[in-house]
C-alpha positions in Angstrom: -5.0 5.0 9.0 -5.8 6.8 12.3 -7.6 9.7 10.4 -9.7 7.2 8.6 -10.7 5.3 11.8 -11.3 8.5 13.7 -13.6 10.0 11.0 -15.6 6.9 10.0 -18.8 6.3 12.0 -18.6 2.6 11.3 -15.4 2.3 13.4 -14.9 2.7 17.1 -11.3 2.6 18.4 -11.4 0.6 21.7 -7.8 -0.5 22.3 -4.3 -0.4 20.9 -1.0 -2.2 21.4 2.5 -0.7 21.2 5.8 -1.4 22.8 6.5 2.4 23.2 5.0 3.9 26.3 4.7 7.3 24.7 2.5 5.9 21.9 0.3 4.2 24.4 -0.1 7.4 26.5 -1.0 9.4 23.4 -3.6 6.8 22.3 -5.2 6.8 25.7 -5.3 10.6 25.7 -6.6 10.9 22.1 -9.3 8.2 22.3 -9.9 7.4 26.0 -9.3 3.8 25.1 -7.3 0.9 26.6 -3.7 0.2 25.6 -1.5 -2.9 25.9 2.2 -3.6 25.6 1.8 -6.7 23.5 -0.2 -7.8 20.5 -1.3 -11.0 22.3 -2.9 -9.0 25.1 -4.8 -6.8 22.6 -6.1 -9.8 20.7 -7.4 -11.4 23.9 -9.5 -8.3 24.7 -13.2 -9.3 24.3 -14.1 -5.7 23.2 -12.0 -6.0 20.1 -13.7 -7.2 16.9 -11.1 -6.3 14.3 -7.3 -6.0 14.7 -5.4 -3.6 12.4 -1.8 -4.7 12.1 0.7 -1.9 11.3 3.8 -3.5 12.8 7.1 -4.0 11.0 6.8 -6.5 8.1 8.5 -9.4 9.8 5.8 -9.4 12.4 2.8 -9.4 10.1 2.4 -13.2 9.9 2.7 -14.0 13.7 0.5 -11.0 14.6 -2.2 -12.0 12.1 -2.1 -15.6 13.3 -2.4 -14.4 16.9 -5.5 -12.3 16.0 -7.1 -15.2 14.2 -6.5 -17.5 17.2 -8.6 -15.1 19.2 -11.4 -15.0 16.5 -10.6 -11.4 15.5 -11.0 -10.2 12.0 -7.8 -8.9 10.5 -6.7 -5.8 8.5 -3.0 -6.0 7.9 -0.7 -3.5 6.1 1.0 -4.5 2.9 3.3 -6.3 2.3 1.2 -9.2 3.5 4.3 -11.1 4.7 7.9 -11.8 3.7 7.4 -15.2 2.1 4.6 -17.2 0.5 4.9 -19.7 3.3 4.0 -17.0 5.8 1.1 -15.8 3.5 -0.3 -19.4 3.4 -0.1 -19.7 7.1 -2.1 -16.4 7.6 -4.7 -17.6 5.1 -5.1 -20.9 6.8 -5.4 -19.4 10.3 -8.1 -17.0 9.1 -10.0 -19.7 7.3 -9.8 -22.0 10.3 -11.0 -19.3 12.7 -13.7 -18.2 10.2 -12.6 -14.6 10.3 -12.0 -12.1 7.5 -8.5 -11.3 6.3 -7.9 -8.1 4.3 -4.5 -6.7 3.2 -4.2 -3.0 2.7 -4.0 -0.1 2.3 -2.5 -0.5 -1.2 -3.2 2.2 -3.8 -5.5 -0.2 -5.7 -8.1 0.9 -3.0 -7.9 4.5 -4.3 -11.2 5.9 -5.7 -9.6 7.0 -9.1 -8.3 3.4 -9.6 -11.7 1.9 -8.7 -13.4 4.4 -11.1 -11.0 3.4 -13.9 -11.9 -0.2 -13.2 -15.6 0.7 -13.5 -14.9 2.4 -16.9 -13.0 -0.6 -18.2 -15.7 -3.0 -17.0 -18.3 -0.9 -18.9 -16.7 -2.1 -22.1 -16.8 1.1 -24.2 -13.0 1.2 -24.5 -12.5 -2.5 -25.2 -10.0 -4.7 -23.4 -6.9 -3.5 -21.5 -3.9 -4.2 -23.6 -1.0 -2.3 -21.9 -0.4 -0.5 -18.6 2.5 1.9 -17.9 3.2 3.0 -14.3 6.1 5.0 -12.9 6.7 6.7 -9.6 9.8 8.7 -8.4 9.9 9.5 -4.7 12.2 10.1 -1.7 11.3 6.7 -0.2 14.8 5.4 0.5 15.9 8.6 2.3 13.1 8.9 4.8 14.3 8.1 8.3 14.6 4.3 8.6 15.2 1.6 11.2 18.1 -0.7 10.3 15.8 -3.6 9.1 14.1 -1.2 6.6 17.4 -1.1 4.7 17.9 -4.9 4.8 16.1 -6.8 2.0 16.2 -10.0 3.9 14.2 -8.4 6.7 11.6 -6.9 4.3 13.4 -3.6 3.6 13.7 -1.8 0.3 11.3 -0.8 -2.4 10.4 -4.4 -3.6 8.7 -5.2 -0.3 7.5 -1.7 0.6 6.4 -0.1 -2.7 6.1 -2.6 -5.5 2.9 -4.1 -4.0 1.1 -0.8 -4.8 1.9 -0.9 -8.5 1.4 -4.7 -8.8 -2.0 -4.5 -7.0 -3.1 -1.6 -9.3 -2.2 -3.3 -12.6 -3.6 -6.6 -11.5 -6.9 -5.0 -10.6 -7.2 -3.0 -13.9 -5.9 -5.8 -16.2 -8.3 -8.3 -14.7 -6.2 -11.3 -15.5 -3.6 -13.5 -14.0 0.1 -12.5 -14.4 2.0 -15.4 -16.1 5.6 -14.1 -16.1 7.9 -11.4 -14.7 11.1 -9.9 -16.0 12.7 -7.3 -13.7 15.9 -5.4 -13.0 16.6 -3.7 -9.7 19.0 -1.0 -8.6 20.9 -0.6 -5.3 23.1 2.4 -5.9 23.9 3.7 -2.4 26.3 1.7 -0.2 25.1 3.6 2.8 21.5 2.3 2.2 22.2 -1.3 1.0 18.9 -2.4 -0.3 16.9 -2.0 -3.5 16.0 1.6 -4.2 14.7 1.2 -7.7 13.3 -1.3 -10.2 12.0 -1.6 -13.7 9.7 -4.5 -14.5 7.6 -6.0 -17.3 4.6 -8.2 -16.3 2.9 -10.4 -18.9 -0.8 -11.4 -18.4 -2.5 -14.6 -19.6 -4.7 -12.7 -22.1 -1.7 -11.1 -23.9 -1.8 -7.7 -22.0 1.4 -6.5 -20.5 2.5 -3.9 -17.9 5.6 -1.9 -17.4 6.4 -0.8 -13.8 9.2 1.7 -12.9 10.0 3.0 -9.4 12.8 5.0 -7.9 13.1 6.0 -4.3 16.4 7.9 -4.6 15.1 11.4 -3.8 16.0 13.2 -7.0 13.2 13.6 -9.6 9.8 13.8 -8.0 7.0 12.4 -10.2 4.4 14.4 -8.2 5.5 17.2 -10.5 3.2 15.5 -13.0 0.2 15.5 -10.7 0.1 19.2 -10.0 2.2 18.8 -6.8 -0.5 16.7 -5.1 1.4 14.2 -3.0 0.7 10.5 -2.6 -1.6 11.2 0.4 -3.8 13.6 -1.6 -2.4 16.8 0.1 -0.7 19.7 -1.6 3.1 19.4 -1.7 5.7 22.2 -1.6 8.2 21.7 -4.4 10.5 24.1 -2.6 11.0 21.5 0.1 13.3 19.6 -2.3 16.0 17.7 -0.4 14.4 17.8 3.0 14.4 14.1 3.5 18.1 13.8 2.9 18.8 16.7 5.3 17.1 14.8 8.1 19.6 12.0 7.8 22.5 14.2 9.1 21.3 13.4 12.6 20.4 10.2 14.5 18.2 8.6 12.0 16.4 6.1 14.3 15.9 8.9 16.9 14.3 11.1 14.2 12.0 8.3 13.1 10.9 7.6 16.6 10.3 11.3 17.3 8.1 11.5 14.1 6.1 8.4 14.9 2.8 8.4 16.8 3.4 9.6 20.3 6.8 11.1 19.5 7.8 14.7 20.2 7.8 15.6 16.5 4.6 13.7 15.5 2.3 15.6 13.2 -1.2 14.7 12.0 -1.6 13.8 8.4 -2.3 17.0 6.3 -5.9 17.3 5.2 -6.3 15.8 1.8 -7.6 18.1 -1.0 -7.8 15.2 -3.5 -7.6 11.5 -3.7 -4.5 9.5 -3.0 -2.3 8.2 -5.8 0.8 6.3 -6.6 2.6 8.3 -9.4 1.7 8.3 -13.1 -0.4 5.5 -14.6 -1.7 5.2 -18.2 -4.0 2.3 -19.1 -4.1 1.6 -22.8 -7.3 -0.1 -24.0 -8.3 -1.2 -27.5 -10.2 2.0 -28.1 -8.7 4.5 -25.8 -6.5 5.3 -22.9 -7.2 6.1 -19.2 -5.1 8.1 -16.8 -6.2 8.0 -13.1 -5.5 11.3 -11.4 -6.0 12.6 -7.8 -9.1 14.5 -9.0 -10.7 11.8 -11.3 -9.9 9.8 -14.4 -8.9 11.4 -17.7 -10.3 9.5 -20.7 -8.7 9.7 -24.1 -11.1 8.2 -26.7 -11.0 8.0 -30.5 -12.7 11.3 -31.1 -12.5 13.2 -27.7 -10.8 13.6 -24.4 -12.7 14.3 -21.2 -12.3 14.2 -17.5 -14.4 12.0 -15.3 -14.3 14.1 -12.1 -14.5 12.7 -8.6 -15.5 14.7 -5.5 -12.7 15.2 -3.0 -12.7 12.6 -0.2 -14.5 13.4 3.0 -12.6 10.6 4.9 -9.1 9.6 3.7 -8.8 5.9 2.7 -12.5 5.3 3.3 -12.5 2.7 0.6 -10.5 0.4 3.0 -13.4 0.7 5.6 -16.0 0.1 2.8 -14.3 -3.2 2.0 -13.7 -4.1 5.7 -17.2 -3.3 6.8 -18.9 -5.2 3.9 -16.7 -8.2 4.8 -17.3 -8.2 8.5 -20.8 -6.9 8.8 -22.3 -8.5 5.6 -20.0 -11.4 4.8 -19.1 -10.1 1.4 -15.8 -11.7 0.2 -13.2 -8.9 0.2 -11.4 -8.0 -3.0 -8.1 -7.6 -1.2 -8.3 -10.8 0.7 -5.5 -13.2 1.6 -5.4 -15.0 -1.7 -5.3 -11.7 -3.6 -2.5 -10.3 -1.5 -0.5 -13.6 -1.7 -0.6 -13.4 -5.5 0.8 -9.9 -5.3 3.6 -11.0 -3.1 4.3 -13.8 -5.5 4.9 -11.2 -8.2 7.1 -9.0 -5.9 9.2 -12.0 -4.9 9.5 -13.0 -8.5 10.8 -9.5 -9.3 13.6 -9.9 -6.8 14.4 -13.4 -8.2 14.3 -12.2 -11.8 16.7 -9.4 -11.2 19.1 -11.6 -9.2 19.1 -14.4 -11.8 18.9 -12.1 -14.8 16.0 -14.0 -16.4 12.3 -14.1 -16.9 10.4 -15.9 -14.1 7.2 -17.9 -14.9 4.5 -17.8 -12.2 
């Protein structure tokens, strides 16, 4: 999110917290701002209006509650938390403090998804009847800390990746999910967490969605988006296998070196197009939609055409749009606590459905 914060005039970075001294030193050098070695100290700073929480998943709930206790608005990364109880505690803390709580970035913020929603809301294609989403990545083979490979600690693709697809189909379908049937895959004993899933979601109006994800670093579905990667930057298909090769060294050391402040840290490549989360086809009564990094492809009864979108000037600016409207103008956010908790309910149901080999009603 740093490129977004840095390039949006509505945001001023005034402070940061990190347990790593190298990260604090870089932040001070980059932004001339204060740093702290704890979240609590950051939240107590009177110059801070909004706290962005990008800590490991198990800390989201206590960190958000700490921010709310200091009357700070909250932007927290997905997944919102690791249990519905933690989600409810975050919502209650924000409500009691009268502060805004927004969960993101998920890819339902992406401009092509929002444009597809606008087209659906226009009514020309009729109601959404079916959604098909699939994404094949190298997620499981990027350098990881031990807890990122432990499901109980929030590791694996169900906590880290499913929220993107669930958020997207919930937004576009526009109805409540009533049941979940999922299967998950954990095929590498050296990385003992879920690396893949296939899932069917049923909506209360009769629509349904199929979600497929694999993070096993073989097929790459960016092949179907013109080798534009998830972050909207051009991708080199000749770099195949690079993630796995990094794991031949000290994995945690490599991850730390690549993190902000580390010796191998690199700025996010400049985006040429919008962000995306794999292939998505939305089937309506009178046509199909396919959001792409460059716009939305529309397949009607008699013609197909592209609804083009200009390249983004600021990456993930849609997050700041929602945050600013909520904080400055009091507009209820789309991706608020209740929204994110509903997404987490689906993700947790996917895990339960797979483990119990049955459909789970919500």
